[in-house]
C-alpha positions, 0 to 999 in steps of 0.5 A: 710099538716096537721098542727103539733104541738109539745105538750108543755109538756116537761116531763111526769110521768108514772103510774110506776114511770118512768120519760119520756121526750118528744123527739118530738122536735128533729124529722124533720118537715115532720116526725112529720107531718106524725106521726100527720096525722097517729095517727089523733092527733094535738099534740104529746108526744114521751116520752123516760124513764130516767134512775134512775139517770137522773130522780132523778136529774129531780125531784130534779130541779122540786122541786127547780123550785116549791119551787122558783115559790111559794116563787115569787108568795107569796112574790109578794103579799101585806102583810096581815094587822093584825086584830085589837083586837077591831073587834076580841072582838066584833065578839066573843060576 
């Protein structure tokens, strides 16, 4: 049996603006393996488009998650030390 691996992406944005969710994990392993062999692929993404309301909710949640990740990253950095005025004066000469 060919090894199969579900694609890690949970969602995708299509060029037409639609948002798709990956439903490959809902398929039985045998079906996933058969599709992988037939397509010659080790990763599968089977996208189902969301309606406008659900897509908008996904976008809002992604925006919130991105803001949280950014805040976490920036908050974990040590604060920058202020440059002394002597250094700035010496550089401007």
